[in-house]
LOMARBA-249018 format. One line per field, with one value per residue: residue in one letter; x, y, z of N, C-alpha, C in turn. Coordinates in Angstrom, 1 decimal, padded with zeros to 4 digits. Layout:
N
loro (a | ...);
nu (X | ...);
nv (Y | ...);
nw (Z | ...);
cau (X | ...);
cav (Y | ...);
caw (Z | ...);
cu (X | ...);
cv (Y | ...);
cw (Z | ...);
This chain:
221
loro (x | x | x | x | x | x | x | x | x | x | x | x | x | x | x | x | x | x | x | x | x | x | x | x | x | x | x | x | x | x | x | x | x | x | x | x | x | x | x | x | x | x | x | x | x | x | x | x | x | x | x | x | x | x | x | x | x | x | x | x | x | x | x | x | x | x | x | x | x | x | x | x | x | x | x | x | x | x | x | x | x | x | x | x | x | x | x | x | x | x | x | x | x | x | x | x | x | x | x | x | x | x | x | x | x | x | x | x | x | x | x | x | x | x | x | x | x | x | x | x | x | x | x | x | x | x | x | x | x | x | x | x | x | x | x | x | x | x | x | x | x | x | x | x | x | x | x | x | x | x | x | x | x | x | x | x | x | x | x | x | x | x | x | x | x | x | x | x | x | x | x | x | x | x | x | x | x | x | x | x | x | x | x | x | x | x | x | x | x | x | x | x | x | x | x | x | x | x | x | x | x | x | x | x | x | x | x | x | x | x | x | x | x | x | x | x | x | x | x | x | x);
nu (000.9 | 000.5 | 002.1 | 000.3 | -002.2 | -002.3 | -002.8 | -005.4 | -007.5 | -007.1 | -008.3 | -008.3 | -006.9 | -008.9 | -009.9 | -011.9 | -011.5 | -009.1 | -009.8 | -011.5 | -009.7 | -008.1 | -010.0 | -010.4 | -007.9 | -007.8 | -010.0 | -009.3 | -006.9 | -007.9 | -009.6 | -007.6 | -006.2 | -008.4 | -009.0 | -006.6 | -006.6 | -009.0 | -008.4 | -006.5 | -008.0 | -010.1 | -008.5 | -007.8 | -009.1 | -007.4 | -006.1 | -008.0 | -011.5 | -012.5 | -011.0 | -011.7 | -014.4 | -014.4 | -013.3 | -015.3 | -017.5 | -016.6 | -016.6 | -019.3 | -020.5 | -019.7 | -020.9 | -019.5 | -019.5 | -022.2 | -022.6 | -020.1 | -019.9 | -021.9 | -020.9 | -018.4 | -019.1 | -020.4 | -018.3 | -016.7 | -018.3 | -018.5 | -015.8 | -015.4 | -017.1 | -015.7 | -013.3 | -014.3 | -014.6 | -012.4 | -012.2 | -012.1 | -014.8 | -016.3 | -016.1 | -014.5 | -012.9 | -011.5 | -010.2 | -008.5 | -007.0 | -005.7 | -004.1 | -002.4 | -001.1 | 000.3 | 002.0 | 003.5 | 004.6 | 004.7 | 005.0 | 003.5 | 001.3 | -000.1 | -000.6 | -002.5 | -004.7 | -005.1 | -006.0 | -008.4 | -009.9 | -010.0 | -011.3 | -014.0 | -014.7 | -014.3 | -016.2 | -018.7 | -018.6 | -017.6 | -019.7 | -021.8 | -020.7 | -020.5 | -023.2 | -024.4 | -023.1 | -023.6 | -026.3 | -026.8 | -026.1 | -025.2 | -021.7 | -019.8 | -017.5 | -018.5 | -020.7 | -019.4 | -017.9 | -019.9 | -021.0 | -018.9 | -018.5 | -020.8 | -021.4 | -021.3 | -020.0 | -017.3 | -016.0 | -016.5 | -015.1 | -012.5 | -012.0 | -012.5 | -010.6 | -007.8 | -008.4 | -009.1 | -006.7 | -004.8 | -005.9 | -005.8 | -003.0 | -001.8 | -003.1 | -002.0 | 000.7 | 000.4 | -000.7 | 001.4 | 003.3 | 002.0 | 001.7 | 004.2 | 005.4 | 006.8 | 009.7 | 011.3 | 013.7 | 013.2 | 011.3 | 011.4 | 012.3 | 010.1 | 008.1 | 008.7 | 008.4 | 005.7 | 004.6 | 005.4 | 004.0 | 001.4 | 001.3 | 001.8 | -000.6 | -002.5 | -001.8 | -002.3 | -005.1 | -005.8 | -005.1 | -006.8 | -009.3 | -009.0 | -008.9 | -011.5 | -012.8 | -012.3 | -013.4 | -015.4 | -018.8 | -021.4 | -024.4 | -027.4 | -029.8);
nv (-001.2 | 002.2 | 005.3 | 007.4 | 006.1 | 004.7 | 006.7 | 007.6 | 007.2 | 008.9 | 011.7 | 015.0 | 017.8 | 020.5 | 024.0 | 024.5 | 022.3 | 023.0 | 025.3 | 024.2 | 022.5 | 024.5 | 025.8 | 023.6 | 023.4 | 025.9 | 025.9 | 023.7 | 024.5 | 026.6 | 025.2 | 023.6 | 025.6 | 026.5 | 024.1 | 023.8 | 026.2 | 025.9 | 023.7 | 024.8 | 026.8 | 025.4 | 023.9 | 025.7 | 025.3 | 023.9 | 025.8 | 026.7 | 026.7 | 029.3 | 030.4 | 029.1 | 029.6 | 032.4 | 032.9 | 031.6 | 033.3 | 035.6 | 034.9 | 034.4 | 036.8 | 038.4 | 037.2 | 035.4 | 032.7 | 031.9 | 032.6 | 031.9 | 029.2 | 027.7 | 028.6 | 027.4 | 024.8 | 024.6 | 025.2 | 023.0 | 020.9 | 021.7 | 021.5 | 018.7 | 017.8 | 018.8 | 017.4 | 014.8 | 014.3 | 013.0 | 010.7 | 007.2 | 005.7 | 003.5 | -000.1 | -001.4 | 000.7 | 001.3 | -001.1 | -001.2 | 001.1 | 000.3 | -001.9 | -000.6 | 001.2 | -000.6 | -001.6 | 000.6 | 001.5 | 003.9 | 006.4 | 008.8 | 008.3 | 006.4 | 008.0 | 009.7 | 007.9 | 007.3 | 009.8 | 010.0 | 008.0 | 009.0 | 011.4 | 010.7 | 009.8 | 012.1 | 013.8 | 012.6 | 012.2 | 014.7 | 016.3 | 015.5 | 016.4 | 019.2 | 019.9 | 019.2 | 021.0 | 023.6 | 023.7 | 024.0 | 026.3 | 028.8 | 028.0 | 026.3 | 025.4 | 023.7 | 022.6 | 021.2 | 019.4 | 018.0 | 016.7 | 015.0 | 013.5 | 012.1 | 009.7 | 008.1 | 010.0 | 010.5 | 008.3 | 008.8 | 011.2 | 010.3 | 008.7 | 010.5 | 012.5 | 011.6 | 011.0 | 013.5 | 015.0 | 013.5 | 013.7 | 016.5 | 017.0 | 015.5 | 016.7 | 019.3 | 018.8 | 017.7 | 019.8 | 021.6 | 020.2 | 019.8 | 022.4 | 023.4 | 024.6 | 023.0 | 021.6 | 018.9 | 018.1 | 018.8 | 017.2 | 014.9 | 016.1 | 017.9 | 016.0 | 014.7 | 016.8 | 017.4 | 015.0 | 015.2 | 017.5 | 016.6 | 014.7 | 016.3 | 017.9 | 015.8 | 015.0 | 017.3 | 017.4 | 015.0 | 015.6 | 017.7 | 016.4 | 014.8 | 016.7 | 017.7 | 015.4 | 015.5 | 017.7 | 019.2 | 018.9 | 021.3 | 021.3 | 022.5 | 024.5);
nw (000.0 | -000.8 | 000.5 | 000.5 | 000.3 | 002.7 | 004.5 | 004.2 | 005.9 | 008.0 | 009.6 | 008.3 | 010.0 | 011.1 | 011.2 | 013.0 | 014.7 | 015.8 | 017.3 | 019.1 | 020.5 | 021.6 | 023.3 | 025.0 | 026.3 | 027.6 | 029.3 | 030.8 | 032.0 | 033.5 | 035.3 | 036.6 | 038.1 | 039.6 | 041.2 | 042.7 | 044.1 | 045.4 | 047.1 | 048.8 | 050.0 | 051.4 | 053.1 | 054.9 | 057.2 | 058.8 | 060.2 | 061.9 | 062.7 | 062.5 | 060.4 | 058.0 | 058.1 | 057.9 | 055.4 | 053.8 | 054.4 | 053.2 | 050.4 | 050.0 | 050.8 | 048.8 | 046.7 | 045.2 | 045.7 | 045.2 | 042.5 | 041.3 | 041.8 | 040.3 | 037.8 | 037.7 | 037.7 | 035.2 | 033.5 | 034.0 | 033.0 | 030.3 | 029.6 | 029.9 | 027.9 | 025.7 | 025.9 | 025.6 | 022.9 | 022.1 | 023.6 | 024.2 | 024.1 | 023.1 | 023.3 | 021.4 | 020.6 | 023.0 | 023.4 | 021.1 | 021.7 | 024.1 | 023.2 | 021.4 | 023.1 | 024.8 | 022.8 | 022.0 | 024.4 | 025.8 | 028.1 | 028.4 | 026.9 | 028.4 | 030.6 | 029.6 | 029.3 | 032.0 | 032.7 | 031.3 | 032.7 | 035.3 | 034.8 | 034.4 | 036.9 | 038.4 | 037.3 | 038.0 | 040.8 | 041.6 | 040.8 | 042.5 | 044.9 | 044.5 | 044.0 | 046.5 | 048.3 | 047.2 | 047.3 | 049.9 | 051.2 | 053.8 | 053.4 | 055.9 | 058.5 | 060.4 | 059.1 | 057.0 | 058.6 | 059.9 | 057.7 | 056.8 | 059.1 | 059.2 | 057.8 | 054.6 | 053.2 | 053.9 | 052.7 | 050.0 | 049.6 | 050.2 | 048.0 | 045.9 | 046.2 | 045.5 | 042.9 | 041.7 | 042.1 | 040.7 | 038.1 | 037.8 | 038.1 | 036.0 | 033.9 | 034.1 | 033.5 | 030.9 | 029.4 | 029.5 | 028.0 | 025.5 | 024.6 | 024.4 | 026.6 | 028.3 | 027.6 | 025.7 | 026.8 | 029.4 | 030.4 | 032.2 | 034.6 | 035.1 | 035.3 | 037.6 | 039.3 | 039.0 | 040.0 | 042.7 | 043.4 | 043.2 | 045.2 | 047.4 | 047.5 | 047.8 | 050.4 | 051.8 | 051.5 | 052.8 | 055.4 | 055.9 | 055.8 | 058.0 | 060.0 | 059.9 | 060.8 | 063.5 | 064.5 | 066.9 | 067.0 | 067.1 | 068.6 | 067.2 | 068.7);
cau (000.0 | 001.3 | 002.0 | -000.9 | -003.3 | -002.2 | -003.3 | -006.7 | -008.4 | -006.8 | -009.0 | -007.5 | -007.2 | -009.7 | -009.8 | -012.8 | -010.9 | -008.0 | -010.4 | -012.0 | -008.6 | -007.7 | -010.9 | -010.2 | -006.8 | -008.0 | -010.9 | -008.6 | -006.0 | -008.7 | -010.0 | -006.5 | -006.0 | -009.5 | -008.8 | -005.5 | -007.1 | -010.1 | -007.8 | -005.8 | -009.0 | -010.7 | -007.5 | -007.7 | -009.7 | -006.3 | -005.7 | -009.1 | -012.8 | -012.7 | -010.3 | -012.5 | -015.7 | -014.2 | -013.2 | -016.6 | -018.3 | -016.2 | -017.0 | -020.7 | -020.9 | -019.4 | -021.7 | -018.6 | -020.0 | -023.5 | -022.4 | -018.9 | -020.1 | -022.6 | -020.1 | -017.3 | -019.8 | -020.7 | -017.0 | -016.3 | -019.1 | -018.0 | -014.4 | -015.6 | -017.7 | -014.7 | -012.4 | -015.0 | -014.5 | -011.3 | -012.2 | -012.5 | -016.0 | -016.7 | -015.2 | -013.5 | -011.9 | -010.7 | -009.3 | -007.4 | -006.1 | -004.9 | -003.1 | -001.4 | -000.4 | 001.2 | 003.0 | 004.4 | 005.3 | 004.9 | 004.4 | 002.5 | 000.0 | -000.7 | -001.1 | -003.8 | -005.7 | -005.4 | -006.7 | -009.7 | -010.6 | -010.2 | -012.3 | -015.3 | -014.9 | -014.4 | -017.4 | -019.8 | -018.5 | -017.5 | -021.0 | -022.5 | -020.2 | -020.9 | -024.7 | -024.7 | -022.6 | -024.2 | -027.8 | -026.9 | -025.3 | -023.8 | -020.7 | -019.2 | -016.7 | -019.4 | -021.5 | -018.5 | -017.5 | -021.1 | -021.2 | -017.9 | -018.7 | -022.2 | -021.7 | -020.5 | -019.3 | -015.8 | -015.5 | -016.6 | -014.0 | -011.2 | -011.9 | -012.5 | -009.4 | -006.7 | -008.8 | -009.0 | -005.3 | -004.2 | -006.4 | -005.3 | -001.6 | -001.5 | -003.5 | -001.0 | 001.9 | 000.2 | -000.9 | 002.8 | 004.0 | 001.3 | 001.8 | 005.6 | 006.0 | 007.7 | 010.6 | 011.6 | 014.8 | 012.8 | 010.1 | 011.7 | 012.3 | 008.8 | 007.2 | 008.9 | 007.8 | 004.2 | 004.3 | 005.6 | 003.0 | 000.2 | 001.4 | 001.6 | -002.0 | -003.2 | -001.5 | -003.1 | -006.5 | -006.0 | -005.0 | -008.0 | -010.4 | -008.7 | -009.3 | -013.0 | -013.3 | -012.1 | -014.1 | -016.6 | -020.0 | -022.2 | -025.8 | -028.2 | -031.0);
cav (000.0 | 003.5 | 006.1 | 008.1 | 005.2 | 004.3 | 007.8 | 008.0 | 007.0 | 009.9 | 012.9 | 016.2 | 018.8 | 021.7 | 025.2 | 024.3 | 021.4 | 023.8 | 026.2 | 023.3 | 022.1 | 025.7 | 025.9 | 022.5 | 023.7 | 027.0 | 025.5 | 022.8 | 025.3 | 027.3 | 024.2 | 023.3 | 026.7 | 026.4 | 023.0 | 024.1 | 027.3 | 025.3 | 022.9 | 025.7 | 027.5 | 024.4 | 023.5 | 026.8 | 024.8 | 023.5 | 026.9 | 026.8 | 026.9 | 030.7 | 030.8 | 028.6 | 030.4 | 033.8 | 032.9 | 031.3 | 034.5 | 036.6 | 034.5 | 034.5 | 038.2 | 039.0 | 036.4 | 034.6 | 031.3 | 031.7 | 032.8 | 031.2 | 027.7 | 027.3 | 028.8 | 026.4 | 023.5 | 024.7 | 025.1 | 021.6 | 020.1 | 022.1 | 020.9 | 017.3 | 017.6 | 019.0 | 016.2 | 013.6 | 014.1 | 012.1 | 009.6 | 005.9 | 005.2 | 002.2 | -001.2 | -001.6 | 001.8 | 001.1 | -002.3 | -000.8 | 002.0 | -000.5 | -002.6 | 000.4 | 001.7 | -001.7 | -001.8 | 001.8 | 001.6 | 005.4 | 006.8 | 009.9 | 007.7 | 005.8 | 009.1 | 010.1 | 006.9 | 007.6 | 011.1 | 009.7 | 007.3 | 009.9 | 012.4 | 010.1 | 009.7 | 013.5 | 014.3 | 012.1 | 012.5 | 016.1 | 016.9 | 015.2 | 017.2 | 020.6 | 020.0 | 019.2 | 022.2 | 024.8 | 023.8 | 024.1 | 027.5 | 029.1 | 027.0 | 026.5 | 024.3 | 022.8 | 021.8 | 020.2 | 018.4 | 017.1 | 015.8 | 014.0 | 012.6 | 011.6 | 008.6 | 007.6 | 011.1 | 010.3 | 007.3 | 009.5 | 012.1 | 009.6 | 008.3 | 011.6 | 013.3 | 011.2 | 011.1 | 014.9 | 015.4 | 012.8 | 014.3 | 017.9 | 016.9 | 015.0 | 017.7 | 020.4 | 018.3 | 017.5 | 021.1 | 022.2 | 019.5 | 020.0 | 023.8 | 023.8 | 025.2 | 022.0 | 021.1 | 017.5 | 017.9 | 019.1 | 016.4 | 014.1 | 016.9 | 018.4 | 014.9 | 014.5 | 018.0 | 017.2 | 013.9 | 015.7 | 018.4 | 015.8 | 014.1 | 017.4 | 018.2 | 014.7 | 015.0 | 018.4 | 017.0 | 014.0 | 016.3 | 018.5 | 015.5 | 014.3 | 017.8 | 017.7 | 014.3 | 015.8 | 018.9 | 019.0 | 019.4 | 022.1 | 021.0 | 023.7 | 024.4);
caw (000.0 | -000.9 | 001.7 | 000.4 | 000.6 | 004.1 | 005.4 | 003.8 | 007.0 | 009.0 | 009.3 | 008.2 | 011.0 | 010.7 | 012.0 | 014.2 | 015.7 | 016.5 | 018.2 | 020.2 | 021.3 | 022.4 | 024.4 | 026.0 | 027.1 | 028.4 | 030.4 | 031.6 | 032.8 | 034.5 | 036.3 | 037.4 | 039.0 | 040.6 | 042.1 | 043.6 | 045.0 | 046.3 | 048.1 | 049.7 | 050.8 | 052.3 | 054.1 | 055.9 | 058.5 | 059.6 | 061.1 | 062.8 | 062.1 | 062.2 | 059.2 | 057.0 | 058.1 | 057.5 | 053.9 | 053.3 | 054.5 | 052.2 | 049.1 | 050.0 | 050.8 | 047.4 | 045.7 | 044.4 | 045.9 | 044.6 | 041.1 | 040.9 | 041.9 | 039.0 | 036.6 | 037.7 | 037.2 | 033.7 | 032.8 | 034.2 | 032.1 | 029.0 | 029.4 | 029.7 | 026.5 | 024.7 | 026.0 | 025.2 | 021.5 | 021.8 | 024.5 | 023.7 | 024.9 | 022.6 | 023.7 | 020.3 | 020.6 | 024.2 | 023.1 | 020.2 | 022.4 | 025.0 | 022.4 | 020.8 | 024.3 | 025.1 | 021.8 | 022.0 | 025.7 | 025.9 | 029.4 | 028.3 | 026.4 | 029.6 | 031.4 | 029.0 | 029.6 | 033.4 | 032.8 | 030.9 | 033.7 | 036.4 | 034.4 | 034.6 | 038.3 | 038.9 | 036.8 | 038.7 | 042.3 | 041.8 | 040.6 | 043.7 | 045.9 | 044.2 | 044.2 | 047.9 | 048.9 | 046.7 | 047.7 | 051.4 | 051.7 | 053.6 | 053.8 | 057.2 | 058.9 | 061.1 | 058.1 | 056.4 | 059.5 | 060.1 | 056.5 | 056.8 | 060.3 | 059.3 | 057.0 | 053.5 | 052.6 | 054.0 | 051.7 | 048.7 | 049.5 | 050.2 | 046.6 | 045.0 | 046.4 | 044.7 | 041.5 | 041.3 | 042.1 | 039.6 | 036.9 | 037.7 | 038.0 | 034.7 | 033.0 | 034.2 | 032.8 | 029.4 | 028.8 | 029.3 | 026.9 | 024.3 | 024.1 | 024.3 | 027.8 | 028.9 | 026.5 | 025.8 | 027.8 | 030.8 | 030.8 | 033.3 | 035.8 | 035.3 | 035.7 | 039.0 | 040.0 | 039.0 | 041.0 | 044.0 | 043.7 | 043.4 | 046.6 | 048.4 | 047.6 | 048.4 | 051.8 | 052.4 | 051.5 | 053.9 | 056.7 | 056.0 | 056.1 | 059.4 | 060.9 | 059.9 | 061.6 | 064.9 | 064.9 | 067.8 | 066.4 | 068.0 | 068.4 | 067.0 | 069.5);
cu (000.9 | 001.2 | 000.7 | -002.1 | -003.4 | -002.7 | -004.7 | -007.7 | -008.2 | -007.5 | -008.1 | -007.9 | -007.9 | -009.5 | -010.7 | -012.2 | -009.8 | -008.6 | -011.0 | -010.9 | -008.1 | -008.7 | -010.8 | -009.0 | -007.1 | -009.0 | -010.2 | -007.6 | -006.7 | -009.2 | -008.8 | -006.2 | -007.1 | -009.3 | -007.7 | -005.9 | -008.1 | -009.5 | -007.2 | -006.9 | -009.7 | -009.7 | -007.2 | -008.3 | -008.6 | -005.8 | -006.8 | -010.4 | -013.0 | -012.1 | -011.2 | -013.8 | -015.5 | -014.0 | -014.5 | -017.5 | -017.9 | -016.7 | -018.6 | -021.2 | -020.7 | -020.1 | -020.8 | -019.0 | -021.2 | -023.4 | -021.2 | -019.1 | -020.7 | -021.7 | -019.0 | -017.9 | -020.0 | -019.4 | -016.5 | -017.0 | -018.7 | -016.7 | -014.6 | -016.1 | -016.6 | -013.7 | -013.0 | -014.9 | -013.4 | -011.2 | -012.7 | -013.6 | -016.4 | -015.6 | -014.2 | -012.5 | -011.0 | -009.7 | -008.2 | -006.4 | -005.2 | -003.8 | -002.0 | -000.5 | 000.7 | 002.3 | 004.0 | 005.2 | 005.7 | 004.2 | 003.3 | 001.2 | -000.8 | -001.3 | -002.4 | -004.9 | -006.1 | -006.3 | -008.2 | -010.5 | -010.9 | -011.2 | -013.7 | -015.7 | -015.2 | -015.8 | -018.6 | -019.7 | -018.4 | -018.9 | -021.9 | -022.1 | -020.7 | -022.4 | -025.0 | -024.3 | -023.4 | -025.7 | -027.9 | -026.0 | -026.0 | -022.9 | -020.1 | -018.4 | -017.5 | -020.2 | -020.6 | -018.1 | -018.7 | -021.3 | -020.2 | -018.0 | -020.0 | -022.4 | -020.8 | -019.8 | -017.8 | -015.3 | -015.5 | -015.4 | -012.6 | -011.0 | -011.8 | -011.2 | -008.3 | -007.1 | -008.7 | -007.5 | -004.5 | -004.6 | -005.8 | -003.8 | -001.2 | -001.9 | -002.5 | 000.2 | 001.6 | -000.1 | 000.5 | 003.5 | 003.3 | 001.6 | 003.2 | 006.2 | 007.0 | 008.5 | 010.9 | 012.7 | 014.4 | 011.7 | 010.3 | 011.6 | 010.9 | 007.8 | 007.4 | 008.3 | 006.3 | 003.8 | 004.4 | 004.5 | 001.6 | 000.2 | 001.2 | 000.1 | -002.9 | -003.0 | -002.3 | -004.6 | -006.7 | -006.0 | -006.3 | -009.2 | -010.2 | -009.2 | -010.8 | -013.5 | -013.2 | -012.7 | -015.3 | -017.8 | -020.9 | -023.7 | -026.6 | -029.5 | -032.2);
cv (001.2 | 004.3 | 006.9 | 007.3 | 004.9 | 005.4 | 008.3 | 008.0 | 008.1 | 011.2 | 014.1 | 017.2 | 020.0 | 022.8 | 025.1 | 023.4 | 022.1 | 024.7 | 025.4 | 022.9 | 023.3 | 025.9 | 024.8 | 022.8 | 024.8 | 026.7 | 024.5 | 023.5 | 026.1 | 026.4 | 023.7 | 024.3 | 026.7 | 025.3 | 023.2 | 025.2 | 026.7 | 024.5 | 023.7 | 026.4 | 026.6 | 024.0 | 024.6 | 026.4 | 024.2 | 024.5 | 027.1 | 027.0 | 028.3 | 031.1 | 030.3 | 029.4 | 031.8 | 033.9 | 032.6 | 032.5 | 035.5 | 036.2 | 034.6 | 035.9 | 038.9 | 038.2 | 035.6 | 033.1 | 031.0 | 031.8 | 031.9 | 029.7 | 027.2 | 027.5 | 027.8 | 025.1 | 023.5 | 024.6 | 023.6 | 020.7 | 020.4 | 021.4 | 019.4 | 017.0 | 017.8 | 017.8 | 014.9 | 013.3 | 013.1 | 010.9 | 008.3 | 005.3 | 003.8 | 001.1 | -001.4 | -000.5 | 001.7 | -000.1 | -001.9 | 000.2 | 001.2 | -001.3 | -001.7 | 000.9 | 000.7 | -001.8 | -000.6 | 002.0 | 003.1 | 005.9 | 007.8 | 009.4 | 007.1 | 006.9 | 009.6 | 009.2 | 007.1 | 008.8 | 010.9 | 009.0 | 008.2 | 011.0 | 011.9 | 010.1 | 011.1 | 014.1 | 013.9 | 012.5 | 014.0 | 016.8 | 016.7 | 016.2 | 018.7 | 020.8 | 020.1 | 020.5 | 023.4 | 024.9 | 023.8 | 025.2 | 028.1 | 028.0 | 027.3 | 025.2 | 023.3 | 022.0 | 020.7 | 019.1 | 017.4 | 016.2 | 014.7 | 013.0 | 011.8 | 010.4 | 008.3 | 008.7 | 011.0 | 009.4 | 008.0 | 010.4 | 011.4 | 009.0 | 009.4 | 012.4 | 012.9 | 011.3 | 012.5 | 015.3 | 014.7 | 013.5 | 015.7 | 017.9 | 016.5 | 016.1 | 018.9 | 020.0 | 018.2 | 018.8 | 021.7 | 021.5 | 019.8 | 021.4 | 024.3 | 024.5 | 024.3 | 021.3 | 019.6 | 017.2 | 018.1 | 018.1 | 015.6 | 014.9 | 017.4 | 017.3 | 014.6 | 015.6 | 017.8 | 016.0 | 014.4 | 016.7 | 017.7 | 015.2 | 015.1 | 017.7 | 017.1 | 014.7 | 016.1 | 018.0 | 016.0 | 014.6 | 017.1 | 017.6 | 015.0 | 015.4 | 017.8 | 016.5 | 014.6 | 017.1 | 018.6 | 019.7 | 020.1 | 021.8 | 022.3 | 023.5 | 025.0);
cw (000.0 | 000.4 | 001.7 | 000.8 | 002.1 | 005.1 | 005.1 | 004.9 | 008.1 | 008.6 | 009.3 | 009.4 | 010.4 | 011.6 | 013.2 | 015.2 | 016.5 | 017.6 | 019.4 | 021.1 | 022.2 | 023.6 | 025.5 | 026.9 | 028.0 | 029.6 | 031.3 | 032.5 | 033.9 | 035.6 | 037.2 | 038.5 | 040.1 | 041.6 | 043.1 | 044.6 | 046.0 | 047.4 | 049.2 | 050.6 | 051.8 | 053.4 | 055.1 | 057.3 | 059.4 | 060.6 | 062.2 | 062.0 | 061.7 | 060.8 | 058.0 | 056.9 | 057.6 | 055.9 | 053.2 | 053.3 | 053.4 | 050.8 | 048.9 | 050.0 | 049.5 | 046.3 | 044.8 | 044.5 | 045.1 | 043.1 | 040.6 | 040.9 | 040.7 | 037.8 | 036.5 | 037.2 | 035.7 | 033.0 | 032.9 | 033.2 | 030.6 | 028.7 | 029.2 | 028.3 | 025.5 | 024.7 | 025.5 | 023.7 | 021.2 | 022.7 | 023.9 | 024.4 | 024.4 | 023.1 | 022.7 | 020.3 | 021.8 | 024.0 | 022.2 | 020.9 | 023.4 | 024.3 | 021.9 | 022.0 | 024.7 | 024.1 | 021.8 | 023.3 | 026.0 | 027.1 | 029.3 | 027.7 | 027.5 | 030.5 | 030.9 | 029.3 | 031.1 | 033.5 | 032.3 | 032.0 | 034.9 | 036.1 | 034.6 | 036.0 | 038.9 | 038.5 | 037.6 | 040.2 | 042.5 | 041.7 | 041.9 | 044.8 | 045.7 | 044.5 | 045.7 | 048.6 | 048.5 | 047.0 | 049.2 | 051.9 | 052.9 | 054.0 | 055.1 | 057.6 | 059.7 | 060.1 | 057.4 | 057.3 | 059.8 | 058.9 | 056.5 | 058.0 | 060.2 | 058.4 | 055.8 | 052.8 | 052.7 | 053.0 | 050.3 | 048.6 | 049.5 | 048.8 | 045.7 | 045.1 | 045.5 | 043.2 | 040.9 | 041.2 | 041.0 | 038.3 | 036.7 | 037.4 | 036.6 | 033.7 | 032.9 | 033.3 | 031.3 | 028.7 | 028.5 | 028.1 | 025.6 | 023.7 | 024.2 | 025.5 | 028.5 | 027.7 | 026.7 | 026.8 | 029.2 | 031.3 | 032.0 | 034.6 | 036.1 | 035.8 | 037.2 | 039.9 | 040.1 | 040.0 | 042.4 | 044.4 | 043.9 | 044.8 | 047.7 | 048.6 | 048.1 | 049.9 | 052.5 | 052.5 | 052.6 | 055.2 | 057.0 | 056.4 | 057.6 | 060.3 | 061.0 | 060.8 | 063.1 | 065.4 | 065.8 | 067.3 | 067.5 | 067.6 | 068.3 | 067.8 | 068.7);
């Protein structure tokens, strides 16, 4: 088969595809920054309930929670839809991808598969979390502690936390590689940095959950 014939099945890139890829990167970068900021803000409870409650009051008094929450959810859904264009949802596509990944033995190809799997988990569990929080404003350390101490929520967060940080960390790395911010010579160093950053945020998240577990709940009269 000639070279021309062998590439007939490959779709030519279009301008619309380039715009969609750009939107996917921009929404992804925005969500990465949001998740890191969100983790830092929630972990303020490690300083004390007053710290978290004070930040929550600020975001609600400025309507950033009431408006920003739904906007973030919309951006998350839009980002997922953009990324879903390339996800292997069919069993045949997933099988082919798995075979090709094993054949190529390319680490970054496996990272993309991990990112696809974590995206599905984050979409479902993250949506549950956001709906629960945004429909029960105002946010407070007491409410968060009661939710975590009250049943299966702890299990959900223990599963969601590493999925989010894996997805965000890999996304941060792949954005840098795709758009040339991370050069080939720097990939190993940046990969170690990304792994370390992911572990740091997972550790912060676990400490925050542990702090919520030991908050003394105040009974409302």
